[in-house]
PDB file with SEQRES, HELIX, SHEET and CRYST1 records, atoms N, CA, C and O in Angstrom:
SEQRES   1 A   88  MET LYS LEU LYS LYS ASP TYR ILE LEU LYS THR VAL ALA          
SEQRES   2 A   88  GLY GLU HIS ILE VAL VAL PRO ILE GLY VAL GLU ALA THR          
SEQRES   3 A   88  LYS PHE HIS GLY MET ILE THR LEU ASN GLU THR GLY LYS          
SEQRES   4 A   88  PHE LEU PHE GLU ASN LEU LYS GLU GLU THR THR GLU GLU          
SEQRES   5 A   88  ILE LEU ILE MET LYS LEU LEU GLU SER TYR ASP VAL THR          
SEQRES   6 A   88  PRO SER ARG ALA LYS THR ASP VAL GLU LYS PHE LEU GLY          
SEQRES   7 A   88  LEU LEU LYS LYS HIS ASN LEU PHE GLU ASN                      
HELIX    1 AA1 GLU A   24  LYS A   27  1                                   4    
HELIX    2 AA2 GLU A   36  ASN A   44  1                                   9    
HELIX    3 AA3 GLU A   51  SER A   61  1                                  11    
HELIX    4 AA4 PRO A   66  LYS A   82  1                                  17    
SHEET    1 AA1 3 TYR A   7  VAL A  12  0                                        
SHEET    2 AA1 3 GLU A  15  PRO A  20 -1                                        
SHEET    3 AA1 3 ILE A  32  LEU A  34 -1                                        
CRYST1    1.000    1.000    1.000  90.00  90.00  90.00 P 1           1          
ATOM      1  N   MET A   1     -40.723 147.327  88.267  1.00  0.00           N  
ATOM      2  CA  MET A   1     -42.004 147.973  88.222  1.00  0.00           C  
ATOM      3  C   MET A   1     -41.981 149.064  87.154  1.00  0.00           C  
ATOM      4  O   MET A   1     -40.944 149.654  86.851  1.00  0.00           O  
ATOM      5  N   LYS A   2     -43.152 149.303  86.605  1.00  0.00           N  
ATOM      6  CA  LYS A   2     -43.279 150.275  85.527  1.00  0.00           C  
ATOM      7  C   LYS A   2     -44.715 150.796  85.516  1.00  0.00           C  
ATOM      8  O   LYS A   2     -45.660 150.049  85.771  1.00  0.00           O  
ATOM      9  N   LEU A   3     -44.866 152.080  85.221  1.00  0.00           N  
ATOM     10  CA  LEU A   3     -46.196 152.674  85.159  1.00  0.00           C  
ATOM     11  C   LEU A   3     -46.983 152.175  83.961  1.00  0.00           C  
ATOM     12  O   LEU A   3     -46.413 151.865  82.914  1.00  0.00           O  
ATOM     13  N   LYS A   4     -48.292 152.100  84.122  1.00  0.00           N  
ATOM     14  CA  LYS A   4     -49.153 151.829  82.982  1.00  0.00           C  
ATOM     15  C   LYS A   4     -49.001 152.978  81.994  1.00  0.00           C  
ATOM     16  O   LYS A   4     -48.818 154.127  82.397  1.00  0.00           O  
ATOM     17  N   LYS A   5     -49.075 152.676  80.721  1.00  0.00           N  
ATOM     18  CA  LYS A   5     -48.886 153.700  79.688  1.00  0.00           C  
ATOM     19  C   LYS A   5     -50.057 154.676  79.607  1.00  0.00           C  
ATOM     20  O   LYS A   5     -49.941 155.732  78.985  1.00  0.00           O  
ATOM     21  N   ASP A   6     -51.181 154.330  80.228  1.00  0.00           N  
ATOM     22  CA  ASP A   6     -52.373 155.159  80.148  1.00  0.00           C  
ATOM     23  C   ASP A   6     -52.440 156.247  81.211  1.00  0.00           C  
ATOM     24  O   ASP A   6     -53.504 156.819  81.448  1.00  0.00           O  
ATOM     25  N   TYR A   7     -51.314 156.535  81.850  1.00  0.00           N  
ATOM     26  CA  TYR A   7     -51.241 157.651  82.790  1.00  0.00           C  
ATOM     27  C   TYR A   7     -50.135 158.577  82.319  1.00  0.00           C  
ATOM     28  O   TYR A   7     -49.001 158.156  82.092  1.00  0.00           O  
ATOM     29  N   ILE A   8     -50.489 159.842  82.176  1.00  0.00           N  
ATOM     30  CA  ILE A   8     -49.518 160.809  81.672  1.00  0.00           C  
ATOM     31  C   ILE A   8     -49.378 161.954  82.660  1.00  0.00           C  
ATOM     32  O   ILE A   8     -50.263 162.219  83.474  1.00  0.00           O  
ATOM     33  N   LEU A   9     -48.246 162.616  82.560  1.00  0.00           N  
ATOM     34  CA  LEU A   9     -47.940 163.751  83.415  1.00  0.00           C  
ATOM     35  C   LEU A   9     -48.115 165.026  82.613  1.00  0.00           C  
ATOM     36  O   LEU A   9     -47.539 165.183  81.536  1.00  0.00           O  
ATOM     37  N   LYS A  10     -48.911 165.928  83.144  1.00  0.00           N  
ATOM     38  CA  LYS A  10     -49.127 167.227  82.522  1.00  0.00           C  
ATOM     39  C   LYS A  10     -48.731 168.298  83.524  1.00  0.00           C  
ATOM     40  O   LYS A  10     -48.898 168.123  84.731  1.00  0.00           O  
ATOM     41  N   THR A  11     -48.206 169.408  83.018  1.00  0.00           N  
ATOM     42  CA  THR A  11     -47.933 170.559  83.872  1.00  0.00           C  
ATOM     43  C   THR A  11     -48.876 171.667  83.445  1.00  0.00           C  
ATOM     44  O   THR A  11     -48.829 172.146  82.312  1.00  0.00           O  
ATOM     45  N   VAL A  12     -49.737 172.066  84.378  1.00  0.00           N  
ATOM     46  CA  VAL A  12     -50.746 173.086  84.110  1.00  0.00           C  
ATOM     47  C   VAL A  12     -50.600 174.174  85.163  1.00  0.00           C  
ATOM     48  O   VAL A  12     -50.720 173.917  86.361  1.00  0.00           O  
ATOM     49  N   ALA A  13     -50.342 175.381  84.704  1.00  0.00           N  
ATOM     50  CA  ALA A  13     -50.187 176.533  85.616  1.00  0.00           C  
ATOM     51  C   ALA A  13     -49.185 176.236  86.726  1.00  0.00           C  
ATOM     52  O   ALA A  13     -49.400 176.609  87.879  1.00  0.00           O  
ATOM     53  N   GLY A  14     -48.094 175.565  86.375  1.00  0.00           N  
ATOM     54  CA  GLY A  14     -47.036 175.263  87.327  1.00  0.00           C  
ATOM     55  C   GLY A  14     -47.302 174.055  88.216  1.00  0.00           C  
ATOM     56  O   GLY A  14     -46.459 173.707  89.042  1.00  0.00           O  
ATOM     57  N   GLU A  15     -48.449 173.412  88.066  1.00  0.00           N  
ATOM     58  CA  GLU A  15     -48.794 172.224  88.839  1.00  0.00           C  
ATOM     59  C   GLU A  15     -48.550 170.974  87.999  1.00  0.00           C  
ATOM     60  O   GLU A  15     -48.920 170.928  86.826  1.00  0.00           O  
ATOM     61  N   HIS A  16     -47.927 169.961  88.601  1.00  0.00           N  
ATOM     62  CA  HIS A  16     -47.673 168.686  87.926  1.00  0.00           C  
ATOM     63  C   HIS A  16     -48.816 167.737  88.264  1.00  0.00           C  
ATOM     64  O   HIS A  16     -49.048 167.426  89.433  1.00  0.00           O  
ATOM     65  N   ILE A  17     -49.531 167.277  87.235  1.00  0.00           N  
ATOM     66  CA  ILE A  17     -50.738 166.486  87.435  1.00  0.00           C  
ATOM     67  C   ILE A  17     -50.663 165.194  86.621  1.00  0.00           C  
ATOM     68  O   ILE A  17     -50.323 165.216  85.438  1.00  0.00           O  
ATOM     69  N   VAL A  18     -50.982 164.076  87.261  1.00  0.00           N  
ATOM     70  CA  VAL A  18     -51.081 162.780  86.588  1.00  0.00           C  
ATOM     71  C   VAL A  18     -52.544 162.589  86.212  1.00  0.00           C  
ATOM     72  O   VAL A  18     -53.433 162.661  87.061  1.00  0.00           O  
ATOM     73  N   VAL A  19     -52.778 162.345  84.932  1.00  0.00           N  
ATOM     74  CA  VAL A  19     -54.148 162.142  84.460  1.00  0.00           C  
ATOM     75  C   VAL A  19     -54.239 160.833  83.669  1.00  0.00           C  
ATOM     76  O   VAL A  19     -53.308 160.462  82.955  1.00  0.00           O  
ATOM     77  N   PRO A  20     -55.364 160.148  83.807  1.00  0.00           N  
ATOM     78  CA  PRO A  20     -55.561 158.915  83.037  1.00  0.00           C  
ATOM     79  C   PRO A  20     -56.057 159.227  81.629  1.00  0.00           C  
ATOM     80  O   PRO A  20     -56.762 160.212  81.410  1.00  0.00           O  
ATOM     81  N   ILE A  21     -55.682 158.380  80.686  1.00  0.00           N  
ATOM     82  CA  ILE A  21     -56.184 158.492  79.319  1.00  0.00           C  
ATOM     83  C   ILE A  21     -56.685 157.125  78.875  1.00  0.00           C  
ATOM     84  O   ILE A  21     -56.449 156.124  79.552  1.00  0.00           O  
ATOM     85  N   GLY A  22     -57.361 157.083  77.765  1.00  0.00           N  
ATOM     86  CA  GLY A  22     -57.828 155.809  77.226  1.00  0.00           C  
ATOM     87  C   GLY A  22     -58.749 155.086  78.180  1.00  0.00           C  
ATOM     88  O   GLY A  22     -59.565 155.706  78.862  1.00  0.00           O  
ATOM     89  N   VAL A  23     -58.618 153.778  78.228  1.00  0.00           N  
ATOM     90  CA  VAL A  23     -59.468 152.929  79.060  1.00  0.00           C  
ATOM     91  C   VAL A  23     -59.330 153.299  80.537  1.00  0.00           C  
ATOM     92  O   VAL A  23     -60.308 153.240  81.282  1.00  0.00           O  
ATOM     93  N   GLU A  24     -58.139 153.676  80.960  1.00  0.00           N  
ATOM     94  CA  GLU A  24     -57.918 154.002  82.368  1.00  0.00           C  
ATOM     95  C   GLU A  24     -58.746 155.203  82.802  1.00  0.00           C  
ATOM     96  O   GLU A  24     -59.068 155.333  83.984  1.00  0.00           O  
ATOM     97  N   ALA A  25     -59.095 156.081  81.873  1.00  0.00           N  
ATOM     98  CA  ALA A  25     -59.908 157.259  82.209  1.00  0.00           C  
ATOM     99  C   ALA A  25     -61.295 156.851  82.690  1.00  0.00           C  
ATOM    100  O   ALA A  25     -61.939 157.596  83.429  1.00  0.00           O  
ATOM    101  N   THR A  26     -61.758 155.681  82.280  1.00  0.00           N  
ATOM    102  CA  THR A  26     -63.065 155.213  82.741  1.00  0.00           C  
ATOM    103  C   THR A  26     -62.970 154.521  84.096  1.00  0.00           C  
ATOM    104  O   THR A  26     -63.981 154.345  84.775  1.00  0.00           O  
ATOM    105  N   LYS A  27     -61.767 154.129  84.492  1.00  0.00           N  
ATOM    106  CA  LYS A  27     -61.568 153.423  85.756  1.00  0.00           C  
ATOM    107  C   LYS A  27     -61.143 154.358  86.890  1.00  0.00           C  
ATOM    108  O   LYS A  27     -61.536 154.165  88.041  1.00  0.00           O  
ATOM    109  N   PHE A  28     -60.347 155.358  86.563  1.00  0.00           N  
ATOM    110  CA  PHE A  28     -59.784 156.256  87.574  1.00  0.00           C  
ATOM    111  C   PHE A  28     -60.405 157.635  87.390  1.00  0.00           C  
ATOM    112  O   PHE A  28     -60.199 158.293  86.370  1.00  0.00           O  
ATOM    113  N   HIS A  29     -61.149 158.050  88.370  1.00  0.00           N  
ATOM    114  CA  HIS A  29     -61.810 159.351  88.280  1.00  0.00           C  
ATOM    115  C   HIS A  29     -61.073 160.334  89.181  1.00  0.00           C  
ATOM    116  O   HIS A  29     -61.096 160.214  90.406  1.00  0.00           O  
ATOM    117  N   GLY A  30     -60.438 161.279  88.573  1.00  0.00           N  
ATOM    118  CA  GLY A  30     -59.688 162.260  89.322  1.00  0.00           C  
ATOM    119  C   GLY A  30     -58.308 162.435  88.739  1.00  0.00           C  
ATOM    120  O   GLY A  30     -58.047 162.068  87.594  1.00  0.00           O  
ATOM    121  N   MET A  31     -57.423 163.003  89.544  1.00  0.00           N  
ATOM    122  CA  MET A  31     -56.039 163.191  89.137  1.00  0.00           C  
ATOM    123  C   MET A  31     -55.175 163.232  90.379  1.00  0.00           C  
ATOM    124  O   MET A  31     -55.670 163.402  91.493  1.00  0.00           O  
ATOM    125  N   ILE A  32     -53.893 163.075  90.178  1.00  0.00           N  
ATOM    126  CA  ILE A  32     -52.933 163.107  91.269  1.00  0.00           C  
ATOM    127  C   ILE A  32     -52.005 164.289  91.019  1.00  0.00           C  
ATOM    128  O   ILE A  32     -51.417 164.412  89.945  1.00  0.00           O  
ATOM    129  N   THR A  33     -51.879 165.152  92.018  1.00  0.00           N  
ATOM    130  CA  THR A  33     -50.986 166.303  91.910  1.00  0.00           C  
ATOM    131  C   THR A  33     -49.648 165.937  92.543  1.00  0.00           C  
ATOM    132  O   THR A  33     -49.602 165.377  93.638  1.00  0.00           O  
ATOM    133  N   LEU A  34     -48.556 166.260  91.842  1.00  0.00           N  
ATOM    134  CA  LEU A  34     -47.218 165.913  92.312  1.00  0.00           C  
ATOM    135  C   LEU A  34     -46.379 167.158  92.567  1.00  0.00           C  
ATOM    136  O   LEU A  34     -46.547 168.186  91.911  1.00  0.00           O  
ATOM    137  N   ASN A  35     -45.471 167.045  93.535  1.00  0.00           N  
ATOM    138  CA  ASN A  35     -44.460 168.083  93.714  1.00  0.00           C  
ATOM    139  C   ASN A  35     -43.289 167.750  92.782  1.00  0.00           C  
ATOM    140  O   ASN A  35     -43.371 166.811  91.990  1.00  0.00           O  
ATOM    141  N   GLU A  36     -42.215 168.513  92.877  1.00  0.00           N  
ATOM    142  CA  GLU A  36     -41.064 168.292  91.975  1.00  0.00           C  
ATOM    143  C   GLU A  36     -40.458 166.900  92.151  1.00  0.00           C  
ATOM    144  O   GLU A  36     -40.075 166.260  91.172  1.00  0.00           O  
ATOM    145  N   THR A  37     -40.372 166.436  93.388  1.00  0.00           N  
ATOM    146  CA  THR A  37     -39.818 165.105  93.639  1.00  0.00           C  
ATOM    147  C   THR A  37     -40.723 164.029  93.055  1.00  0.00           C  
ATOM    148  O   THR A  37     -40.245 163.073  92.444  1.00  0.00           O  
ATOM    149  N   GLY A  38     -42.026 164.185  93.243  1.00  0.00           N  
ATOM    150  CA  GLY A  38     -42.975 163.234  92.670  1.00  0.00           C  
ATOM    151  C   GLY A  38     -42.893 163.205  91.161  1.00  0.00           C  
ATOM    152  O   GLY A  38     -42.962 162.141  90.547  1.00  0.00           O  
ATOM    153  N   LYS A  39     -42.744 164.384  90.560  1.00  0.00           N  
ATOM    154  CA  LYS A  39     -42.596 164.482  89.101  1.00  0.00           C  
ATOM    155  C   LYS A  39     -41.352 163.722  88.654  1.00  0.00           C  
ATOM    156  O   LYS A  39     -41.393 162.966  87.683  1.00  0.00           O  
ATOM    157  N   PHE A  40     -40.254 163.925  89.363  1.00  0.00           N  
ATOM    158  CA  PHE A  40     -38.994 163.255  89.055  1.00  0.00           C  
ATOM    159  C   PHE A  40     -39.160 161.737  89.115  1.00  0.00           C  
ATOM    160  O   PHE A  40     -38.738 161.024  88.204  1.00  0.00           O  
ATOM    161  N   LEU A  41     -39.773 161.250  90.189  1.00  0.00           N  
ATOM    162  CA  LEU A  41     -39.965 159.810  90.345  1.00  0.00           C  
ATOM    163  C   LEU A  41     -40.915 159.264  89.284  1.00  0.00           C  
ATOM    164  O   LEU A  41     -40.662 158.204  88.710  1.00  0.00           O  
ATOM    165  N   PHE A  42     -42.004 159.979  89.021  1.00  0.00           N  
ATOM    166  CA  PHE A  42     -42.967 159.545  88.009  1.00  0.00           C  
ATOM    167  C   PHE A  42     -42.276 159.374  86.655  1.00  0.00           C  
ATOM    168  O   PHE A  42     -42.489 158.380  85.961  1.00  0.00           O  
ATOM    169  N   GLU A  43     -41.456 160.342  86.293  1.00  0.00           N  
ATOM    170  CA  GLU A  43     -40.746 160.274  85.006  1.00  0.00           C  
ATOM    171  C   GLU A  43     -39.788 159.093  84.960  1.00  0.00           C  
ATOM    172  O   GLU A  43     -39.578 158.507  83.898  1.00  0.00           O  
ATOM    173  N   ASN A  44     -39.207 158.739  86.098  1.00  0.00           N  
ATOM    174  CA  ASN A  44     -38.288 157.605  86.141  1.00  0.00           C  
ATOM    175  C   ASN A  44     -39.009 156.264  86.158  1.00  0.00           C  
ATOM    176  O   ASN A  44     -38.375 155.220  86.001  1.00  0.00           O  
ATOM    177  N   LEU A  45     -40.315 156.281  86.344  1.00  0.00           N  
ATOM    178  CA  LEU A  45     -41.094 155.048  86.335  1.00  0.00           C  
ATOM    179  C   LEU A  45     -41.692 154.739  84.966  1.00  0.00           C  
ATOM    180  O   LEU A  45     -42.445 153.776  84.823  1.00  0.00           O  
ATOM    181  N   LYS A  46     -41.368 155.538  83.971  1.00  0.00           N  
ATOM    182  CA  LYS A  46     -41.865 155.267  82.619  1.00  0.00           C  
ATOM    183  C   LYS A  46     -41.175 154.044  82.025  1.00  0.00           C  
ATOM    184  O   LYS A  46     -41.710 153.388  81.131  1.00  0.00           O  
ATOM    185  N   GLU A  47     -39.993 153.749  82.527  1.00  0.00           N  
ATOM    186  CA  GLU A  47     -39.235 152.563  82.118  1.00  0.00           C  
ATOM    187  C   GLU A  47     -39.163 151.613  83.311  1.00  0.00           C  
ATOM    188  O   GLU A  47     -39.268 152.043  84.460  1.00  0.00           O  
ATOM    189  N   GLU A  48     -38.987 150.349  83.041  1.00  0.00           N  
ATOM    190  CA  GLU A  48     -38.871 149.341  84.100  1.00  0.00           C  
ATOM    191  C   GLU A  48     -37.746 149.746  85.065  1.00  0.00           C  
ATOM    192  O   GLU A  48     -36.647 150.096  84.633  1.00  0.00           O  
ATOM    193  N   THR A  49     -38.026 149.694  86.354  1.00  0.00           N  
ATOM    194  CA  THR A  49     -37.035 150.073  87.354  1.00  0.00           C  
ATOM    195  C   THR A  49     -37.341 149.364  88.666  1.00  0.00           C  
ATOM    196  O   THR A  49     -38.293 148.590  88.760  1.00  0.00           O  
ATOM    197  N   THR A  50     -36.529 149.635  89.668  1.00  0.00           N  
ATOM    198  CA  THR A  50     -36.734 149.065  91.000  1.00  0.00           C  
ATOM    199  C   THR A  50     -36.753 150.189  92.025  1.00  0.00           C  
ATOM    200  O   THR A  50     -36.354 151.319  91.742  1.00  0.00           O  
ATOM    201  N   GLU A  51     -37.221 149.861  93.210  1.00  0.00           N  
ATOM    202  CA  GLU A  51     -37.230 150.831  94.299  1.00  0.00           C  
ATOM    203  C   GLU A  51     -35.811 151.300  94.606  1.00  0.00           C  
ATOM    204  O   GLU A  51     -35.587 152.485  94.853  1.00  0.00           O  
ATOM    205  N   GLU A  52     -34.869 150.389  94.592  1.00  0.00           N  
ATOM    206  CA  GLU A  52     -33.477 150.723  94.903  1.00  0.00           C  
ATOM    207  C   GLU A  52     -32.897 151.705  93.879  1.00  0.00           C  
ATOM    208  O   GLU A  52     -32.172 152.631  94.244  1.00  0.00           O  
ATOM    209  N   ILE A  53     -33.209 151.504  92.627  1.00  0.00           N  
ATOM    210  CA  ILE A  53     -32.716 152.404  91.582  1.00  0.00           C  
ATOM    211  C   ILE A  53     -33.335 153.784  91.749  1.00  0.00           C  
ATOM    212  O   ILE A  53     -32.650 154.792  91.577  1.00  0.00           O  
ATOM    213  N   LEU A  54     -34.617 153.844  92.082  1.00  0.00           N  
ATOM    214  CA  LEU A  54     -35.265 155.136  92.302  1.00  0.00           C  
ATOM    215  C   LEU A  54     -34.617 155.886  93.462  1.00  0.00           C  
ATOM    216  O   LEU A  54     -34.395 157.094  93.377  1.00  0.00           O  
ATOM    217  N   ILE A  55     -34.318 155.178  94.532  1.00  0.00           N  
ATOM    218  CA  ILE A  55     -33.647 155.799  95.677  1.00  0.00           C  
ATOM    219  C   ILE A  55     -32.289 156.335  95.255  1.00  0.00           C  
ATOM    220  O   ILE A  55     -31.931 157.460  95.602  1.00  0.00           O  
ATOM    221  N   MET A  56     -31.530 155.541  94.510  1.00  0.00           N  
ATOM    222  CA  MET A  56     -30.209 155.958  94.046  1.00  0.00           C  
ATOM    223  C   MET A  56     -30.315 157.213  93.166  1.00  0.00           C  
ATOM    224  O   MET A  56     -29.527 158.146  93.322  1.00  0.00           O  
ATOM    225  N   LYS A  57     -31.275 157.236  92.255  1.00  0.00           N  
ATOM    226  CA  LYS A  57     -31.450 158.394  91.375  1.00  0.00           C  
ATOM    227  C   LYS A  57     -31.851 159.637  92.160  1.00  0.00           C  
ATOM    228  O   LYS A  57     -31.416 160.745  91.846  1.00  0.00           O  
ATOM    229  N   LEU A  58     -32.672 159.450  93.171  1.00  0.00           N  
ATOM    230  CA  LEU A  58     -33.074 160.568  94.014  1.00  0.00           C  
ATOM    231  C   LEU A  58     -31.867 161.135  94.761  1.00  0.00           C  
ATOM    232  O   LEU A  58     -31.709 162.351  94.865  1.00  0.00           O  
ATOM    233  N   LEU A  59     -31.022 160.250  95.277  1.00  0.00           N  
ATOM    234  CA  LEU A  59     -29.820 160.681  95.980  1.00  0.00           C  
ATOM    235  C   LEU A  59     -28.845 161.413  95.054  1.00  0.00           C  
ATOM    236  O   LEU A  59     -28.171 162.354  95.473  1.00  0.00           O  
ATOM    237  N   GLU A  60     -28.776 160.980  93.807  1.00  0.00           N  
ATOM    238  CA  GLU A  60     -27.890 161.621  92.834  1.00  0.00           C  
ATOM    239  C   GLU A  60     -28.388 162.997  92.401  1.00  0.00           C  
ATOM    240  O   GLU A  60     -27.585 163.858  92.041  1.00  0.00           O  
ATOM    241  N   SER A  61     -29.688 163.210  92.431  1.00  0.00           N  
ATOM    242  CA  SER A  61     -30.277 164.428  91.874  1.00  0.00           C  
ATOM    243  C   SER A  61     -30.690 165.464  92.918  1.00  0.00           C  
ATOM    244  O   SER A  61     -30.824 166.644  92.595  1.00  0.00           O  
ATOM    245  N   TYR A  62     -30.892 165.040  94.161  1.00  0.00           N  
ATOM    246  CA  TYR A  62     -31.365 165.944  95.210  1.00  0.00           C  
ATOM    247  C   TYR A  62     -30.459 165.873  96.427  1.00  0.00           C  
ATOM    248  O   TYR A  62     -29.836 164.845  96.690  1.00  0.00           O  
ATOM    249  N   ASP A  63     -30.392 166.960  97.160  1.00  0.00           N  
ATOM    250  CA  ASP A  63     -29.623 167.008  98.397  1.00  0.00           C  
ATOM    251  C   ASP A  63     -30.510 166.466  99.518  1.00  0.00           C  
ATOM    252  O   ASP A  63     -31.184 167.222 100.217  1.00  0.00           O  
ATOM    253  N   VAL A  64     -30.496 165.151  99.671  1.00  0.00           N  
ATOM    254  CA  VAL A  64     -31.364 164.470 100.615  1.00  0.00           C  
ATOM    255  C   VAL A  64     -30.607 163.309 101.241  1.00  0.00           C  
ATOM    256  O   VAL A  64     -29.729 162.719 100.611  1.00  0.00           O  
ATOM    257  N   THR A  65     -30.947 162.987 102.475  1.00  0.00           N  
ATOM    258  CA  THR A  65     -30.285 161.869 103.145  1.00  0.00           C  
ATOM    259  C   THR A  65     -30.808 160.544 102.589  1.00  0.00           C  
ATOM    260  O   THR A  65     -31.912 160.489 102.048  1.00  0.00           O  
ATOM    261  N   PRO A  66     -30.024 159.490 102.718  1.00  0.00           N  
ATOM    262  CA  PRO A  66     -30.495 158.184 102.255  1.00  0.00           C  
ATOM    263  C   PRO A  66     -31.809 157.752 102.918  1.00  0.00           C  
ATOM    264  O   PRO A  66     -32.676 157.183 102.255  1.00  0.00           O  
ATOM    265  N   SER A  67     -31.959 158.014 104.208  1.00  0.00           N  
ATOM    266  CA  SER A  67     -33.202 157.597 104.877  1.00  0.00           C  
ATOM    267  C   SER A  67     -34.394 158.412 104.374  1.00  0.00           C  
ATOM    268  O   SER A  67     -35.491 157.872 104.237  1.00  0.00           O  
ATOM    269  N   ARG A  68     -34.197 159.686 104.101  1.00  0.00           N  
ATOM    270  CA  ARG A  68     -35.285 160.517 103.558  1.00  0.00           C  
ATOM    271  C   ARG A  68     -35.644 160.059 102.147  1.00  0.00           C  
ATOM    272  O   ARG A  68     -36.823 159.985 101.799  1.00  0.00           O  
ATOM    273  N   ALA A  69     -34.638 159.755 101.341  1.00  0.00           N  
ATOM    274  CA  ALA A  69     -34.892 159.283  99.975  1.00  0.00           C  
ATOM    275  C   ALA A  69     -35.688 157.987 100.002  1.00  0.00           C  
ATOM    276  O   ALA A  69     -36.631 157.817  99.229  1.00  0.00           O  
ATOM    277  N   LYS A  70     -35.312 157.077 100.886  1.00  0.00           N  
ATOM    278  CA  LYS A  70     -36.014 155.793 100.998  1.00  0.00           C  
ATOM    279  C   LYS A  70     -37.466 156.016 101.419  1.00  0.00           C  
ATOM    280  O   LYS A  70     -38.381 155.428 100.843  1.00  0.00           O  
ATOM    281  N   THR A  71     -37.670 156.858 102.415  1.00  0.00           N  
ATOM    282  CA  THR A  71     -39.027 157.148 102.889  1.00  0.00           C  
ATOM    283  C   THR A  71     -39.871 157.779 101.793  1.00  0.00           C  
ATOM    284  O   THR A  71     -41.019 157.385 101.583  1.00  0.00           O  
ATOM    285  N   ASP A  72     -39.302 158.765 101.090  1.00  0.00           N  
ATOM    286  CA  ASP A  72     -40.040 159.439 100.021  1.00  0.00           C  
ATOM    287  C   ASP A  72     -40.427 158.476  98.903  1.00  0.00           C  
ATOM    288  O   ASP A  72     -41.556 158.510  98.413  1.00  0.00           O  
ATOM    289  N   VAL A  73     -39.502 157.626  98.504  1.00  0.00           N  
ATOM    290  CA  VAL A  73     -39.774 156.661  97.441  1.00  0.00           C  
ATOM    291  C   VAL A  73     -40.845 155.669  97.893  1.00  0.00           C  
ATOM    292  O   VAL A  73     -41.767 155.366  97.136  1.00  0.00           O  
ATOM    293  N   GLU A  74     -40.730 155.169  99.106  1.00  0.00           N  
ATOM    294  CA  GLU A  74     -41.718 154.216  99.615  1.00  0.00           C  
ATOM    295  C   GLU A  74     -43.121 154.825  99.653  1.00  0.00           C  
ATOM    296  O   GLU A  74     -44.090 154.180  99.253  1.00  0.00           O  
ATOM    297  N   LYS A  75     -43.228 156.062 100.131  1.00  0.00           N  
ATOM    298  CA  LYS A  75     -44.534 156.737 100.186  1.00  0.00           C  
ATOM    299  C   LYS A  75     -45.099 156.953  98.789  1.00  0.00           C  
ATOM    300  O   LYS A  75     -46.288 156.739  98.553  1.00  0.00           O  
ATOM    301  N   PHE A  76     -44.247 157.376  97.869  1.00  0.00           N  
ATOM    302  CA  PHE A  76     -44.691 157.634  96.508  1.00  0.00           C  
ATOM    303  C   PHE A  76     -45.160 156.355  95.830  1.00  0.00           C  
ATOM    304  O   PHE A  76     -46.221 156.327  95.206  1.00  0.00           O  
ATOM    305  N   LEU A  77     -44.376 155.310  95.953  1.00  0.00           N  
ATOM    306  CA  LEU A  77     -44.767 154.028  95.352  1.00  0.00           C  
ATOM    307  C   LEU A  77     -46.048 153.500  95.981  1.00  0.00           C  
ATOM    308  O   LEU A  77     -46.883 152.917  95.290  1.00  0.00           O  
ATOM    309  N   GLY A  78     -46.208 153.697  97.277  1.00  0.00           N  
ATOM    310  CA  GLY A  78     -47.432 153.289  97.948  1.00  0.00           C  
ATOM    311  C   GLY A  78     -48.652 154.001  97.392  1.00  0.00           C  
ATOM    312  O   GLY A  78     -49.705 153.389  97.215  1.00  0.00           O  
ATOM    313  N   LEU A  79     -48.515 155.288  97.118  1.00  0.00           N  
ATOM    314  CA  LEU A  79     -49.615 156.058  96.530  1.00  0.00           C  
ATOM    315  C   LEU A  79     -49.980 155.525  95.149  1.00  0.00           C  
ATOM    316  O   LEU A  79     -51.158 155.356  94.833  1.00  0.00           O  
ATOM    317  N   LEU A  80     -48.959 155.260  94.325  1.00  0.00           N  
ATOM    318  CA  LEU A  80     -49.218 154.752  92.984  1.00  0.00           C  
ATOM    319  C   LEU A  80     -49.824 153.353  93.017  1.00  0.00           C  
ATOM    320  O   LEU A  80     -50.705 153.036  92.218  1.00  0.00           O  
ATOM    321  N   LYS A  81     -49.348 152.512  93.947  1.00  0.00           N  
ATOM    322  CA  LYS A  81     -49.908 151.166  94.089  1.00  0.00           C  
ATOM    323  C   LYS A  81     -51.361 151.234  94.541  1.00  0.00           C  
ATOM    324  O   LYS A  81     -52.205 150.484  94.051  1.00  0.00           O  
ATOM    325  N   LYS A  82     -51.649 152.129  95.471  1.00  0.00           N  
ATOM    326  CA  LYS A  82     -53.015 152.299  95.978  1.00  0.00           C  
ATOM    327  C   LYS A  82     -53.994 152.606  94.840  1.00  0.00           C  
ATOM    328  O   LYS A  82     -55.139 152.154  94.847  1.00  0.00           O  
ATOM    329  N   HIS A  83     -53.522 153.376  93.874  1.00  0.00           N  
ATOM    330  CA  HIS A  83     -54.370 153.765  92.748  1.00  0.00           C  
ATOM    331  C   HIS A  83     -54.189 152.863  91.532  1.00  0.00           C  
ATOM    332  O   HIS A  83     -54.732 153.140  90.462  1.00  0.00           O  
ATOM    333  N   ASN A  84     -53.417 151.770  91.698  1.00  0.00           N  
ATOM    334  CA  ASN A  84     -53.234 150.756  90.648  1.00  0.00           C  
ATOM    335  C   ASN A  84     -52.645 151.343  89.360  1.00  0.00           C  
ATOM    336  O   ASN A  84     -53.151 151.083  88.268  1.00  0.00           O  
ATOM    337  N   LEU A  85     -51.591 152.122  89.491  1.00  0.00           N  
ATOM    338  CA  LEU A  85     -50.966 152.750  88.335  1.00  0.00           C  
ATOM    339  C   LEU A  85     -49.842 151.929  87.711  1.00  0.00           C  
ATOM    340  O   LEU A  85     -49.282 152.333  86.692  1.00  0.00           O  
ATOM    341  N   PHE A  86     -49.504 150.794  88.297  1.00  0.00           N  
ATOM    342  CA  PHE A  86     -48.419 149.978  87.782  1.00  0.00           C  
ATOM    343  C   PHE A  86     -48.915 148.882  86.837  1.00  0.00           C  
ATOM    344  O   PHE A  86     -50.012 148.347  87.000  1.00  0.00           O  
ATOM    345  N   GLU A  87     -48.078 148.562  85.847  1.00  0.00           N  
ATOM    346  CA  GLU A  87     -48.373 147.430  84.978  1.00  0.00           C  
ATOM    347  C   GLU A  87     -48.304 146.158  85.798  1.00  0.00           C  
ATOM    348  O   GLU A  87     -47.579 146.085  86.790  1.00  0.00           O  
ATOM    349  N   ASN A  88     -49.057 145.163  85.382  1.00  0.00           N  
ATOM    350  CA  ASN A  88     -49.027 143.859  86.081  1.00  0.00           C  
ATOM    351  C   ASN A  88     -47.958 142.983  85.503  1.00  0.00           C  
ATOM    352  O   ASN A  88     -47.777 141.852  85.953  1.00  0.00           O  
TER     353      ASN A  88                                                      
END                                                                             
């Protein structure tokens, strides 16, 4: 899985925000605010990856249990899928 290129991450006043650009800006009205973990995962989705790799990277970078990492990744991916942010 990989994010569509028309979604970018901006940090404004300490807030991490995903905003659509180009054609996607006409389809998606709004923005998604991310915490530090969401920012980390979003950045790792710029290249082709898998859920398992994201979980592994989260475990390597944060002091979190494997079950928490899995839950966090699943919830995050679900949010992105809901808003159709992945390439087909």
